N, C-alpha and C positions, 0 to 999 in steps of 0.2 A: 567394752573397755574396762569392765570391772576388774578382771585379773591384772591387766596392765597397770591400772591405777593403783591397786593395792601393792603390786610388786614394787613400783616406783616409790611409793610412800615408805614401804618397809626398808628399802635400800637407803633412802634419804635418812630415815630415823636411825639407821645403823652407821651413819656418818659417811656413806658412800655416795656423795653428792653427784659426782660426775657419772657414776654408774646408774643412778636414778634417772638422769637425763637420757641415757642410752635406752633404758627400759621404756620410757615414755615416748621417745622419738620414733620407735618402730610403730607404735599405735598412731602417732600423729601423721606420719608419712602416708598411712593408708586411708586417712580421712579425706572426704571431699571438702571443697571450700564451703559448701553449704551446711556442713555439719556444725551445729551450734557448740559442740565441745572442742572444736579445733583451736580456737583462740585461747580458751581456758587452759588446755593442755600446753599450748605454747607459752602461756604466762607462767605456769608451774615449771616448765623446762628452763625458762630464762631465770626464774628465781633460784633454782638449784645450781645453775651455772654461776650465778652471781655469788652464791655462798662458796662454791668451789674456788672461784677466783680470790675471794677474801681469805680462804684458808692457805692459799699459795702466795699471799701478799701481793697479788696483782690488783692494786687499788683501782687503777684505771678501768680494768675489765669489770670489776665488781660494780663500780659506779655506773658504767655504761649500761649494764644489764639491769641494774636497779632502777634506772630511768626508763628503760624500754618495757620491762615486765608489766608494770601497772597499766600500760596502754592496752595490753592484751586481756587483762583481768577486768577492765572497766566494763560495766554492764552486767556483771555476774553478781548474784547476791552472795552473802557471806557464807552460805552453806551449799553452793552449787555442787552437784554430784556427791553431796554428803561431806565435802571437804571444808574444813573451817578455814576460810580465807582471811579472816581478820588478823591473825598473827602473821600471816604472810605479808599482807599489805603493811602492817606495822613495822616489820623488820626491813622491808624494802625501803621504807621511809627513813629508818635509822641508818641504813647504808648510804642513802643519798646525802644524809646530813654528815656522815663520817664513815668512809669506807673501812676504817680500822676498827669499827665497833665490835667485830668478832673477838678482838683481844680482850674485851671486857664483858661481853654479853653473848652467851651461847645462842645459836640459831634456834628458832622455835621447833618444838616437836610437831609434826604433821599428824592430824587426826582425821578420821573419816567416820561419820556417824558417831562421833564421840570416842572412837577407838584409836589409840595410838598404835597403829599397825606395826608389828615387828616381823622379822624374818621367820620366826617360829610360828607365826599366825597364818602364814601362807599355805593354801591348799596346793595340790599338785600343779594345777595350771599356773598359779602365781609363782610357784617354786621354779618351774622350768624357765619361766620368763626371767626371773632373777638370776638363775644359773647361767643362762645364755648371756645376759648383760655383764655379769661378773667375768665370765670367760672371755668375752670380747675385749675387755680391758687388760687381759693377761697375755694376749698375743694369739697368732693364728693357730699354733699347734694346740694350745689348750682349748681354743674356741672350736676347732674341728673335733676334738675328743668329746667335749660336752654335747655338741650337736649330734654326734653318733650315739652317745649314751641316752640322750633324749629320745631319739628315734627308737632305740631298743626298749626303753621304758614304756613308751606309748604302745608299741607292738605287744609287749607283755601284758599290759593292762587290758588291751582289746581282746587278748586271748584268755583273759580271766585270771592271770597270774598276779594276784594281789600282793604276793610276797617277793616280787621281783627285786633282785639285788640292785638293778639299775635305778629303780625308784628310790630305794633306801639310800644309795650313794649320792644321788642328786639332792635329796633332802639334807644329807650330811654336808655336802659341798656348800650349800647355801647357809645352813644354820650353824656350822662349826668352822669358822674361819681359821682358828688356830690349828685345826687338823686338815686344812685344805690340801696341803702337800701330800699327805698320806692318802687321803681320799682320792686325789687325782691319780696317784700311782696305782691304787687298787682298781680304779675305774679303767685305767689303761690296760691292765691285765685282763679284766673281764671283757672289755671290748675286743681285745686280740683273740681271746678264746672263742668268743661268739662269732667273730669273723672267720676263724679257722673252721668252726663247725659248719658254717654256711657254705664255705668253699668246698668242704668235704662232701656235703650233700649235693651241691651243684655238680660236682665232678662225676657223680654216679650216673648222670644222664648224658654225659658227653661220649 
């Protein structure tokens, strides 16, 4: 769960609260009920969604999740899995007291092992998880493109191609939101060329 946890924290710290939820949810779905991390992750998911509701002025939604999230975090120490939960618990209490607290007090930065994980800090595994979560929020077309780019990036790395353009573009997609439109366009062009080459090779044996 290390890569998923870091990816979600980085997305949250970048202000992408709903997207952080998506990154963590994939890991949560795959956990068994006996996994001690499942309730912990559910608590973080509900915390980020509470923040998301607060940013959209959905006070009722923010209050509801601020009431539910602590029940999932109960029983975990303040540094479970290296995540500092004290600021999380404190802010959830502030939302329960006043769901409009976000207007006066920014949400806490999430840290793991004392590090405020940012998108620039993610390794390849964390970056592709973040890229997939971001693309999922952008619609089916972009999600399909990023999934294909991730497949090609993995194949290139397995083949020893450390300079893969797909790897570079995926890092740019996550780390440079202001350039995401251009990066997506370039990725689309590279995916199309790669698919054409694969079809040409495949046709040789028909």
